[in-house]
C-alpha positions as CSV (number, residue, x, y, z in Angstrom):
1,X,-23.3,66.1,-21.1
2,X,-19.9,67.7,-21.9
3,X,-17.0,67.2,-19.5
4,X,-13.5,68.3,-20.3
5,X,-14.4,68.2,-24.0
6,X,-15.8,64.6,-23.8
7,X,-19.3,64.2,-25.0
8,X,-20.8,61.5,-22.8
9,X,-23.8,61.1,-25.1
10,X,-21.5,59.3,-27.5
11,X,-18.9,58.1,-24.9
12,X,-19.5,54.4,-25.2
13,X,-19.2,54.5,-29.0
14,X,-15.9,56.3,-28.8
15,X,-14.2,54.7,-25.8
16,X,-12.3,52.5,-26.0
17,X,-11.0,53.2,-29.5
18,X,-10.3,50.4,-32.0
19,X,-7.0,49.6,-30.3
20,X,-8.5,49.4,-26.9
21,X,-7.4,52.8,-25.5
22,X,-9.2,55.2,-23.2
23,X,-7.2,58.2,-24.0
24,X,-3.6,57.1,-23.3
25,X,-4.7,54.2,-21.0
26,X,-5.5,50.6,-21.9
27,X,-4.2,49.0,-25.1
28,X,-2.6,45.5,-25.3
29,X,1.0,45.0,-24.3
30,X,1.5,41.3,-24.6
31,X,3.6,38.8,-26.7
32,X,2.6,38.4,-30.3
33,X,1.5,34.8,-29.9
34,X,-0.9,35.8,-27.1
35,X,-2.0,38.8,-29.1
36,X,-3.3,36.4,-31.8
37,X,-5.5,34.8,-29.1
38,X,-6.7,38.2,-27.9
39,X,-7.5,39.2,-31.5
40,X,-9.6,36.1,-31.8
41,X,-11.5,37.0,-28.6
42,X,-12.0,40.5,-29.8
43,X,-13.4,39.4,-33.1
44,X,-15.7,36.9,-31.5
45,X,-17.0,39.4,-29.0
46,X,-17.6,42.1,-31.6
47,X,-19.5,39.5,-33.6
48,X,-21.8,38.1,-30.9
49,X,-22.4,41.3,-28.9
50,X,-24.6,42.5,-31.7
51,X,-26.2,39.1,-32.1
52,X,-29.9,38.9,-31.1
53,X,-29.4,35.2,-30.2
54,X,-26.5,36.0,-27.8
55,X,-28.3,39.0,-26.3
56,X,-31.6,37.1,-25.8
57,X,-29.7,34.1,-24.2
58,X,-27.8,36.4,-21.8
59,X,-31.0,38.1,-20.9
60,X,-32.7,34.8,-20.2
61,X,-29.8,33.7,-18.0
62,X,-29.8,36.9,-16.1
63,X,-33.5,36.6,-15.4
64,X,-34.0,32.9,-14.8
65,X,-30.6,31.9,-13.4
66,X,-29.0,34.9,-11.8
67,X,-32.2,36.4,-10.4
68,X,-31.9,39.8,-12.0
69,X,-32.8,42.5,-11.7
70,X,-31.4,42.9,-8.2
71,X,-33.3,45.5,-6.1
72,X,-32.3,48.9,-4.8
73,X,-32.9,49.1,-1.0
74,X,-33.5,52.3,1.1
75,X,-31.4,52.3,4.2
76,X,-34.0,54.0,6.5
77,X,-32.4,53.5,9.9
78,X,-28.8,54.3,8.9
79,X,-30.1,57.4,7.0
80,X,-32.0,58.6,10.1
81,X,-28.9,58.2,12.2
82,X,-26.8,60.3,9.9
83,X,-29.3,63.2,9.4
84,X,-31.0,64.5,6.3
85,X,-29.1,62.6,3.6
86,X,-30.9,59.5,2.3
87,X,-28.8,56.4,1.6
88,X,-29.7,53.7,-0.9
89,X,-27.8,50.5,-1.9
90,X,-27.9,48.6,-5.2
91,X,-28.1,45.0,-4.0
92,X,-25.6,43.0,-6.0
93,X,-25.2,40.9,-2.9
94,X,-28.5,39.3,-4.0
95,X,-27.2,38.4,-7.5
96,X,-26.7,34.6,-7.7
97,X,-23.4,33.6,-6.0
98,X,-23.5,36.7,-3.8
99,X,-21.7,39.4,-5.9
100,X,-21.6,41.3,-9.1
101,X,-19.0,39.0,-10.6
102,X,-21.5,36.6,-12.2
103,X,-22.7,39.4,-14.5
104,X,-19.5,39.2,-16.6
105,X,-18.6,35.5,-15.9
106,X,-21.8,34.3,-17.5
107,X,-21.1,36.5,-20.5
108,X,-17.4,35.4,-20.8
109,X,-18.4,31.7,-20.5
110,X,-21.1,32.1,-23.1
111,X,-18.4,33.7,-25.3
112,X,-16.1,30.7,-24.6
113,X,-18.9,28.3,-25.7
114,X,-19.5,30.3,-28.8
115,X,-15.7,30.1,-29.7
116,X,-15.6,26.4,-29.1
117,X,-13.3,26.5,-26.1
118,X,-13.3,23.7,-23.6
119,X,-11.8,25.4,-20.5
120,X,-12.0,28.7,-18.7
121,X,-9.0,30.0,-16.7
122,X,-9.0,32.9,-14.2
123,X,-7.5,34.4,-11.1
124,X,-9.4,35.4,-8.0
125,X,-8.6,37.4,-4.9
126,X,-11.6,37.5,-2.6
127,X,-12.9,34.4,-4.3
128,X,-16.1,35.9,-5.7
129,X,-14.8,35.9,-9.3
130,X,-13.6,32.4,-8.8
131,X,-17.0,31.2,-7.5
132,X,-18.8,33.0,-10.3
133,X,-16.6,31.6,-13.0
134,X,-16.8,28.1,-11.5
135,X,-20.6,28.5,-11.5
136,X,-20.6,29.6,-15.1
137,X,-18.4,26.7,-16.1
138,X,-20.7,24.2,-14.4
139,X,-23.7,25.8,-16.1
140,X,-22.1,25.6,-19.6
141,X,-20.2,22.3,-19.1
142,X,-16.7,23.7,-19.3
143,X,-13.6,22.8,-17.2
144,X,-12.3,25.5,-14.9
145,X,-8.9,26.4,-13.4
146,X,-8.8,29.1,-10.8
147,X,-5.5,30.6,-9.6
148,X,-5.5,32.0,-6.0
149,X,-2.8,33.3,-3.7
150,X,-2.0,31.3,-0.7
151,X,-2.8,34.2,1.7
152,X,-6.2,34.7,0.1
153,X,-7.0,30.9,0.2
154,X,-6.6,31.1,4.0
155,X,-8.7,34.3,4.3
156,X,-11.4,33.1,2.0
157,X,-11.9,29.5,3.0
158,X,-15.7,29.5,2.4
159,X,-15.3,30.6,-1.2
160,X,-12.5,28.1,-1.8
161,X,-14.8,25.3,-0.7
162,X,-17.6,26.7,-3.0
163,X,-15.3,26.6,-6.0
164,X,-14.3,23.1,-5.3
165,X,-17.9,21.9,-4.8
166,X,-18.7,23.5,-8.2
167,X,-16.0,21.4,-9.8
168,X,-13.3,24.0,-10.3
169,X,-9.6,23.2,-9.9
170,X,-8.2,25.7,-7.4
171,X,-4.5,26.2,-7.9
172,X,-2.6,27.7,-4.9
173,X,-0.1,30.4,-5.8
174,X,2.9,30.7,-3.5
175,X,5.0,33.3,-5.2
176,X,5.7,36.8,-3.9
177,X,3.0,38.2,-1.5
178,X,0.8,35.3,-2.4
179,X,-2.2,37.5,-3.2
180,X,-4.2,38.8,-6.2
181,X,-1.3,40.2,-8.2
182,X,0.6,36.9,-8.1
183,X,-2.6,35.0,-8.9
184,X,-3.0,37.1,-12.1
185,X,0.7,36.4,-13.0
186,X,0.2,32.7,-12.6
187,X,-3.1,32.6,-14.6
188,X,-1.6,34.6,-17.5
189,X,1.3,32.1,-17.6
190,X,-1.1,29.2,-17.7
191,X,-3.1,30.8,-20.4
192,X,0.0,31.3,-22.6
193,X,0.3,27.5,-22.7
194,X,-3.4,26.7,-23.2
195,X,-4.9,29.5,-25.3
196,X,-5.9,27.3,-28.2
197,X,-8.3,25.3,-26.1
198,X,-9.1,27.8,-23.2
199,X,-10.1,31.4,-22.7
200,X,-8.8,33.6,-19.9
201,X,-11.8,35.2,-18.1
202,X,-10.3,38.2,-16.5
203,X,-12.1,39.1,-13.2
204,X,-12.2,42.9,-13.6
205,X,-12.0,45.8,-16.1
206,X,-8.2,45.2,-16.4
207,X,-5.8,43.3,-18.7
208,X,-5.2,43.7,-22.4
209,X,-8.0,44.8,-24.8
210,X,-10.8,43.7,-25.1
211,X,-11.2,42.8,-21.5
212,X,-11.6,46.3,-19.9
213,X,-14.3,47.0,-22.5
214,X,-15.9,43.6,-22.4
215,X,-16.2,43.3,-18.6
216,X,-17.6,46.9,-18.5
217,X,-20.2,46.0,-21.1
218,X,-21.3,42.9,-19.2
219,X,-21.4,44.8,-15.9
220,X,-23.3,47.8,-17.3
221,X,-26.5,46.0,-16.4
222,X,-25.9,47.2,-12.9
223,X,-26.0,50.8,-13.8
224,X,-28.9,50.4,-16.3
225,X,-31.0,48.8,-13.6
226,X,-30.0,51.1,-10.8
227,X,-30.8,54.3,-12.7
228,X,-34.3,53.0,-13.7
229,X,-35.0,51.7,-10.2
230,X,-33.8,54.9,-8.4
231,X,-36.0,57.1,-10.6
232,X,-39.0,54.8,-10.1
233,X,-38.5,54.9,-6.3
234,X,-37.8,58.6,-5.9
235,X,-38.8,60.4,-9.0
236,X,-35.3,61.8,-9.5
237,X,-31.7,60.9,-9.9
238,X,-29.4,60.4,-6.9
239,X,-27.1,63.3,-6.0
240,X,-24.1,60.9,-5.7
241,X,-23.2,57.4,-6.7
242,X,-20.5,55.5,-4.8
243,X,-18.6,52.3,-5.5
244,X,-15.4,50.6,-4.3
245,X,-12.5,50.3,-6.7
246,X,-9.8,47.7,-6.9
247,X,-9.5,46.7,-10.5
248,X,-12.9,48.3,-10.8
249,X,-15.5,46.1,-12.4
250,X,-18.4,46.8,-10.0
251,X,-17.7,50.5,-10.1
252,X,-17.6,50.7,-13.9
253,X,-20.8,48.7,-13.9
254,X,-22.8,51.2,-11.9
255,X,-20.9,54.3,-13.1
256,X,-21.8,53.5,-16.7
257,X,-25.4,54.2,-15.9
258,X,-24.8,57.7,-14.7
259,X,-21.8,59.2,-16.6
260,X,-24.1,61.3,-18.8
261,X,-26.2,62.6,-15.8
262,X,-25.7,65.6,-13.5
263,X,-24.6,63.2,-10.7
264,X,-21.5,63.2,-8.6
265,X,-19.6,59.9,-8.9
266,X,-17.1,58.6,-6.3
267,X,-14.7,55.7,-6.6
268,X,-13.4,54.5,-3.3
269,X,-9.9,52.9,-3.0
270,X,-8.5,51.0,0.0
271,X,-6.2,53.1,2.1
272,X,-5.5,50.1,4.3
273,X,-3.2,50.9,7.2
274,X,-2.1,54.2,5.8
275,X,-0.4,56.1,3.0
276,X,3.0,54.5,3.2
277,X,3.9,52.3,0.2
278,X,3.0,48.7,1.0
279,X,0.3,49.7,3.5
280,X,-2.5,50.3,1.0
281,X,-3.7,49.6,-2.5
282,X,-4.8,53.0,-3.6
283,X,-3.2,53.2,-7.0
284,X,-5.2,56.1,-8.4
285,X,-4.5,58.2,-5.3
286,X,-0.8,57.5,-5.0
287,X,0.3,55.8,-8.2
288,X,1.7,56.9,-11.6
289,X,1.3,55.8,-15.2
290,X,2.7,52.3,-15.9
291,X,2.2,49.0,-17.7
292,X,1.4,45.7,-16.0
293,X,-0.5,42.6,-16.9
294,X,-0.8,43.8,-20.5
295,X,-2.4,47.2,-20.1
296,X,-1.3,50.8,-19.4
297,X,-2.9,52.5,-16.4
298,X,-2.1,54.2,-13.1
299,X,-0.2,51.9,-10.9
300,X,1.7,51.7,-7.6
301,X,5.5,51.2,-8.3
302,X,8.4,49.9,-6.4
303,X,11.9,51.5,-6.5
304,X,12.6,49.6,-9.8
305,X,9.4,50.8,-11.5
306,X,7.7,47.4,-11.2
307,X,4.4,46.7,-9.4
308,X,4.7,47.7,-5.7
309,X,3.6,45.4,-2.9
310,X,0.1,46.3,-1.8
311,X,-2.2,45.6,1.1
312,X,-5.9,45.8,1.9
313,X,-8.1,44.2,4.4
314,X,-10.3,43.3,1.4
315,X,-8.7,40.5,-0.7
316,X,-10.6,41.7,-3.8
317,X,-9.1,45.2,-3.7
318,X,-5.4,44.4,-3.1
319,X,-4.2,45.0,-6.6
320,X,-1.4,47.5,-7.6
321,X,-3.3,49.1,-10.5
322,X,-6.8,50.0,-11.6
323,X,-8.7,49.5,-14.8
324,X,-7.6,51.9,-17.6
325,X,-11.1,53.4,-17.9
326,X,-10.9,54.4,-14.2
327,X,-7.5,56.1,-14.9
328,X,-9.1,57.9,-17.9
329,X,-12.1,59.1,-15.8
330,X,-9.7,60.1,-13.0
331,X,-7.7,62.3,-15.4
332,X,-10.9,63.8,-16.9
333,X,-12.2,64.6,-13.4
334,X,-15.6,63.0,-14.2
335,X,-15.2,60.6,-11.3
336,X,-13.7,61.6,-8.0
337,X,-11.5,58.9,-6.5
338,X,-10.9,59.0,-2.8
339,X,-9.7,56.5,0.0
340,X,-11.1,54.8,3.0
341,X,-9.1,53.0,5.7
342,X,-9.4,49.5,7.1
343,X,-10.8,50.9,10.4
344,X,-13.5,52.9,8.7
345,X,-14.3,49.9,6.5
346,X,-14.8,47.5,9.5
347,X,-16.9,50.1,11.3
348,X,-19.2,50.4,8.2
349,X,-19.3,46.6,8.0
350,X,-20.8,46.4,11.5
351,X,-23.0,49.5,11.1
352,X,-24.8,48.1,8.0
353,X,-25.1,44.7,9.5
354,X,-26.6,45.9,12.8
355,X,-28.8,48.7,11.5
356,X,-30.1,47.3,8.3
357,X,-29.8,43.5,8.5
358,X,-27.4,43.4,5.5
359,X,-23.9,41.8,6.0
360,X,-21.7,43.4,3.3
361,X,-18.5,42.1,1.7
362,X,-15.4,43.8,3.1
363,X,-14.9,45.2,-0.4
364,X,-18.4,46.7,-0.5
365,X,-17.9,48.0,3.0
366,X,-15.4,50.5,1.7
367,X,-18.1,52.1,-0.4
368,X,-20.6,52.0,2.5
369,X,-18.0,53.7,4.7
370,X,-17.5,56.4,2.1
371,X,-21.2,56.8,1.7
372,X,-21.5,57.4,5.4
373,X,-18.6,59.9,5.4
374,X,-20.1,61.7,2.4
375,X,-23.6,61.9,4.1
376,X,-22.0,63.6,7.1
377,X,-20.6,66.3,4.8
378,X,-23.9,66.9,2.9
379,X,-26.8,68.9,4.2
380,X,-29.4,67.0,2.3
381,X,-29.8,64.8,-0.8
382,X,-29.4,61.2,-1.7
383,X,-26.5,58.7,-2.2
384,X,-26.7,55.5,-4.1
385,X,-24.0,52.9,-3.0
386,X,-23.2,49.9,-5.0
387,X,-23.3,47.0,-2.6
388,X,-21.1,44.8,-4.8
389,X,-21.2,41.6,-2.7
390,X,-22.3,39.9,0.5
391,X,-20.1,39.2,3.5
392,X,-20.6,35.5,4.1
393,X,-17.1,34.9,2.8
394,X,-15.6,37.4,5.3
395,X,-17.3,36.5,8.6
396,X,-14.7,34.0,9.9
397,X,-11.9,36.4,9.0
398,X,-13.7,39.4,10.6
399,X,-14.5,37.5,13.8
400,X,-10.9,36.2,14.1
401,X,-9.2,39.5,13.5
402,X,-11.7,42.0,14.9
403,X,-14.1,40.1,17.1
404,X,-17.8,41.0,17.5
405,X,-18.2,44.7,18.0
């Protein structure tokens, strides 16, 4: 498939390039001392990703420990209410630990073990990446430090408890807005001091090379499974694929399975309370090119050109940039990026819970809301939504802030 002069038959061989760039986005903008550590990770990853031993071990873990493949479910009652468009969801909420995050965390921890590291370090927003990495650390016998903003610690108490039960050291970050961006800052600073014995396991397709590529590769299992399952269920491809986008790991996971197909692809960003700066986290919709956390992408900027304050009802989406591959696909026009508000998200949260018996994560509810909105615009066809996580972590917060609708 050709799109704006890009041949998607060979896309994954060509992007990123050897320096970690997707077009002009990506790369590695970090101190030289830390670059040496990143080069070590890159070399190790390129070595083991072609190793049959590593691949077979990862496949065994996915099958026997994670419970993969996760199913695709048809949303019969919700589809009937909306009309002639059929909605389906890829059930990453049924992946062990309740979200897609374990897909790359098990891969990153296995890489750490291969490299002889003793500790994994990470940030987390909604807590799902933290729980997944704490799980992987327990599985492989590694120590684990998780940095989390104070605001998110309060919002995501169940996941904080899970991380601690799994043996992780949860470190509260009280700088700035005390959310995901500050957690990333703190985790990077810690890694600078400990890189000889530790590996920083980035929680999305962001950061310096090789992490946008590596996390995408580990998450691509979502798209591979979903494509095969959808064709088996329906005999054809979906007309549209939808996923929420913060940093963008779940989205790149499912998108990677369909980039070379005649399928419309939609990435859904959080509009939050509205389009004013500070009221949302929709970097691709409202941002411009800029460098933060070691990579070049499209980001929301303050008056001084630094990362702007952001907001989302979903802790896992309140990040002032997006993965460089998303910026690249945005500029190409291969993926359409759009926005969904907090109110639409919460309505979708309750709609899926009440009509299908599936309580989605608030992050995933953005994608569900957009799928519902898109279905109302289409006369017929099918939409596949990536249900990136379950909503157990969000129930106390939802009830406290919105009540039971």
